ROFI-72165 format. One record per residue (C-alpha): residue in three letters; chain; x, y, z. Coordinates in nm, 2 decimals. Example, Ala and Ser with C-alpha at 12.3 -4.5 7.8 and 13.67 -1.06 7.14 Angstrom:
% ROFI-72165
REC	ALA	A	1.23	-0.45	0.78
REC	SER	A	1.37	-0.11	0.71
This chain:
% ROFI-72165
REC	MET	A	17.95	24.29	22.95
REC	SER	A	18.22	24.16	22.70
REC	THR	A	18.47	23.90	22.82
REC	LEU	A	18.74	24.16	22.80
REC	THR	A	18.56	24.47	23.00
REC	LYS	A	18.53	24.21	23.30
REC	LEU	A	18.85	24.07	23.30
REC	ALA	A	18.96	24.39	23.31
REC	LEU	A	18.76	24.55	23.57
REC	GLY	A	18.80	24.22	23.79
REC	MET	A	19.21	24.29	23.73
REC	MET	A	19.05	24.64	23.92
REC	GLY	A	18.87	24.51	24.15
REC	ARG	A	18.54	24.65	23.96
REC	LEU	A	18.35	24.38	23.87
REC	ARG	A	17.99	24.47	24.03
REC	PRO	A	17.69	24.33	24.01
REC	LYS	A	17.43	24.55	23.81
REC	PRO	A	17.06	24.66	23.90
REC	ALA	A	16.81	24.39	23.93
REC	LYS	A	16.52	24.37	23.69
REC	GLY	A	16.27	24.41	23.91
REC	GLU	A	16.19	24.39	24.30
REC	GLY	A	16.30	24.08	24.39
REC	ALA	A	16.12	23.91	24.69
REC	PRO	A	16.27	23.86	25.03
REC	THR	A	16.16	23.48	25.02
REC	ILE	A	16.04	23.29	24.72
REC	LYS	A	15.81	22.96	24.86
REC	LEU	A	15.87	22.73	24.54
REC	PRO	A	15.61	22.49	24.44
REC	PRO	A	15.66	22.13	24.51
REC	SER	A	15.91	21.94	24.30
REC	ARG	A	15.79	21.73	24.09
REC	LYS	A	15.96	21.33	24.09
REC	GLU	A	15.84	21.19	23.78
REC	GLY	A	15.86	21.30	23.39
REC	GLY	A	16.18	21.38	23.23
REC	ALA	A	16.36	21.15	22.98
REC	PRO	A	16.50	20.77	23.10
REC	LEU	A	16.86	20.80	23.28
REC	MET	A	17.04	20.65	23.02
REC	VAL	A	16.87	20.88	22.77
REC	ALA	A	16.97	21.16	22.99
REC	LEU	A	17.35	21.06	22.98
REC	SER	A	17.36	21.01	22.64
REC	GLN	A	17.22	21.38	22.55
REC	ARG	A	17.44	21.54	22.86
REC	ARG	A	17.65	21.81	22.72
REC	SER	A	17.76	22.13	22.77
REC	ASP	A	17.62	22.42	22.61
REC	ARG	A	17.73	22.77	22.59
REC	GLU	A	17.47	22.98	22.41
REC	PHE	A	17.12	23.00	22.61
REC	ALA	A	16.80	23.17	22.52
REC	PRO	A	16.72	23.53	22.76
REC	ARG	A	16.37	23.31	22.82
REC	GLU	A	16.31	23.25	23.21
REC	LEU	A	16.26	22.97	23.41
REC	SER	A	15.91	22.88	23.54
REC	LEU	A	15.88	22.86	23.92
REC	GLN	A	15.79	22.48	23.86
REC	THR	A	16.11	22.43	23.65
REC	LEU	A	16.36	22.59	23.91
REC	SER	A	16.22	22.39	24.23
REC	ASP	A	16.28	22.08	24.01
REC	LEU	A	16.60	22.20	23.89
REC	LEU	A	16.70	22.28	24.29
REC	TRP	A	16.59	21.94	24.41
REC	ALA	A	16.74	21.74	24.13
REC	ALA	A	17.04	21.93	24.23
REC	TYR	A	17.05	21.90	24.60
REC	GLY	A	16.72	21.86	24.73
REC	VAL	A	16.58	21.68	25.04
REC	ASN	A	16.49	21.33	24.88
REC	ARG	A	16.47	21.12	25.23
REC	PRO	A	16.26	21.20	25.58
REC	ASP	A	16.64	21.16	25.80
REC	GLY	A	16.71	21.48	25.55
REC	GLY	A	16.93	21.28	25.34
REC	ARG	A	17.00	21.49	24.98
REC	THR	A	17.05	21.42	24.65
REC	ALA	A	17.38	21.45	24.64
REC	PRO	A	17.65	21.32	24.91
REC	SER	A	17.83	21.48	25.17
REC	ALA	A	18.15	21.38	25.37
REC	LEU	A	18.05	21.28	25.71
REC	ASN	A	17.71	21.40	25.60
REC	ALA	A	17.85	21.73	25.65
REC	GLN	A	17.60	21.87	25.40
REC	GLU	A	17.84	22.18	25.34
REC	ILE	A	17.74	22.30	25.00
REC	ASP	A	17.54	22.58	25.01
REC	VAL	A	17.35	22.64	24.60
REC	TYR	A	17.28	23.03	24.53
REC	ALA	A	17.04	23.12	24.25
REC	ALA	A	17.13	23.43	24.06
REC	LEU	A	16.84	23.55	23.87
REC	PRO	A	16.73	23.90	23.70
REC	SER	A	16.55	24.00	24.01
REC	GLY	A	16.87	23.92	24.24
REC	ALA	A	17.05	23.62	24.42
REC	TYR	A	16.89	23.38	24.65
REC	LEU	A	16.97	23.09	24.89
REC	TYR	A	16.81	22.77	24.82
REC	ALA	A	16.66	22.64	25.14
REC	ALA	A	16.63	22.28	25.06
REC	ALA	A	16.43	22.15	25.39
REC	ALA	A	16.13	22.42	25.32
REC	ASN	A	16.16	22.41	24.94
REC	MET	A	16.19	22.81	24.95
REC	LEU	A	16.44	23.06	24.82
REC	HIS	A	16.60	23.36	25.05
REC	LEU	A	16.70	23.65	24.92
REC	VAL	A	17.06	23.76	24.99
REC	ALA	A	17.13	24.01	24.73
REC	GLY	A	16.92	24.24	24.59
REC	HIS	A	17.11	24.29	24.24
REC	ASP	A	17.15	24.11	23.90
REC	VAL	A	17.46	23.97	23.97
REC	ARG	A	17.47	23.69	23.66
REC	SER	A	17.75	23.91	23.53
REC	VAL	A	17.95	23.89	23.78
REC	THR	A	17.94	23.50	23.85
REC	GLY	A	18.18	23.41	23.54
REC	TYR	A	18.39	23.61	23.29
REC	GLN	A	18.15	23.47	22.97
REC	ASP	A	17.95	23.69	22.80
REC	PHE	A	17.65	23.46	22.80
REC	VAL	A	17.65	23.47	23.23
REC	ASP	A	17.54	23.79	23.17
REC	GLU	A	17.13	23.68	23.00
REC	ALA	A	17.09	23.33	23.02
REC	PRO	A	16.82	23.32	23.32
REC	LEU	A	16.97	23.17	23.56
REC	ASP	A	17.34	23.12	23.73
REC	LEU	A	17.39	22.87	24.02
REC	VAL	A	17.67	22.92	24.25
REC	PHE	A	17.82	22.65	24.46
REC	VAL	A	17.96	22.77	24.78
REC	ALA	A	18.14	22.55	25.05
REC	ASP	A	18.08	22.67	25.44
REC	HIS	A	18.35	22.49	25.62
REC	SER	A	18.24	22.57	25.95
REC	ARG	A	18.03	22.28	25.89
REC	MET	A	18.33	22.06	25.81
REC	SER	A	18.45	22.09	26.17
REC	LEU	A	18.54	21.66	26.16
REC	VAL	A	18.71	21.69	25.81
REC	PRO	A	19.10	21.75	25.84
REC	ALA	A	19.15	22.14	25.73
REC	GLY	A	19.42	22.01	25.46
REC	GLN	A	19.14	21.82	25.27
REC	ARG	A	18.81	22.05	25.36
REC	GLU	A	18.87	22.21	24.97
REC	SER	A	18.87	21.89	24.79
REC	TYR	A	18.61	21.70	24.99
REC	ALA	A	18.33	22.01	24.88
REC	SER	A	18.49	22.03	24.57
REC	ALA	A	18.43	21.66	24.52
REC	ALA	A	18.09	21.71	24.65
REC	ALA	A	17.99	22.07	24.46
REC	GLY	A	18.10	21.80	24.15
REC	VAL	A	17.85	21.56	24.22
REC	ILE	A	17.56	21.82	24.26
REC	SER	A	17.69	21.99	23.91
REC	GLN	A	17.65	21.62	23.77
REC	ASN	A	17.27	21.65	23.92
REC	VAL	A	17.23	21.96	23.70
REC	TYR	A	17.36	21.83	23.36
REC	LEU	A	17.12	21.49	23.38
REC	PHE	A	16.81	21.73	23.47
REC	CYS	A	16.87	21.95	23.22
REC	ALA	A	16.95	21.71	22.98
REC	SER	A	16.61	21.52	23.05
REC	ASN	A	16.44	21.80	23.03
REC	ASP	A	16.52	22.02	22.72
REC	LEU	A	16.72	22.27	22.88
REC	ALA	A	17.11	22.35	22.82
REC	THR	A	17.37	22.43	23.07
REC	VAL	A	17.78	22.47	23.14
REC	ILE	A	17.99	22.40	23.43
REC	ARG	A	18.25	22.70	23.51
REC	ALA	A	18.57	22.74	23.67
REC	TRP	A	18.70	23.03	23.50
REC	ILE	A	18.54	23.26	23.78
REC	ASN	A	18.63	23.59	24.01
REC	ARG	A	18.55	23.39	24.33
REC	GLU	A	18.63	23.71	24.53
REC	ALA	A	18.41	23.94	24.37
REC	ILE	A	18.12	23.67	24.37
REC	ALA	A	18.18	23.68	24.74
REC	ASP	A	18.15	23.98	24.77
REC	ALA	A	17.80	24.04	24.55
REC	LEU	A	17.67	23.75	24.79
REC	GLY	A	17.77	23.88	25.10
REC	LEU	A	17.94	23.59	25.20
REC	SER	A	18.17	23.53	25.51
REC	HIS	A	18.52	23.40	25.56
REC	ASP	A	18.44	23.08	25.67
REC	GLN	A	18.22	23.01	25.30
REC	GLN	A	18.41	22.93	24.94
REC	VAL	A	18.29	23.00	24.61
REC	LEU	A	18.37	22.66	24.42
REC	LEU	A	18.18	22.71	24.09
REC	SER	A	17.90	22.83	23.90
REC	GLN	A	17.68	22.68	23.71
REC	THR	A	17.47	22.86	23.41
REC	VAL	A	17.10	22.71	23.34
REC	GLY	A	16.88	22.83	23.04
REC	TYR	A	16.69	22.72	22.73
REC	PRO	A	16.90	22.65	22.42
REC	LYS	A	16.93	22.94	22.17
REC	SER	A	16.79	22.73	21.91
C-alpha cells in the first residue's frame, strides 16, 4: 500500500489491518535468548544506522528471541530489564507485528501472546516498506503503572524509556547484520484500534526490523 493511500485512509479513519498470512498461534514460546555473540559494542555503535529498505525474509524464532531480549528483556534475578524506567515502573509494552498476527512480548516468560489475528504491519506506519518488512515493533506506554509519576510528566518519562529500548534494538541490529529504523510518523489511533488497547495505553513509537534488502 502506498504512502499516499495510507494517508488518505488515515484521514478518513479507515486504515485497517490486512488478513494474516497463515494462522497465528495463540502463544509462541521463544527459545532461550543468546547472551553471547554479535559484534563488540564499539563496533556496533560505529555501524548503527537507519535503513528504509528491507528484504521480506522472515526472522527466525531464535533471532526474534535474541532481539526482544536485547530490546527489553529480563537481565537480573529481581526482574530488572535491559532498559531503564523511572521508579522501575516498567510501563513500556513491546508489541511485535508479524505476518501471522500481532503479539505482546512477555519478557519474564520469554513468550509472545497473540493480541490481534491480523497482519497489522501496514497500520504501524505510513511508509510503504512497513508492509513487507518481517517485523514491526510497537512501543506502548501503560499509564496505569505510573501512579507514582505526576500525570503531566508520564508521557515524557515513557518516551525516554521507549527511546532507550529503541536504541537497544538499533545496537542489536548493527551487531547482527540486520536493518532497522525508528518511526514516529504513525497513526496512533489506528494502531491502538488494531492492537485492542485500552484508554490507559498510549502508542509512542514504531520500529521496523528486518534483513537489509541488498
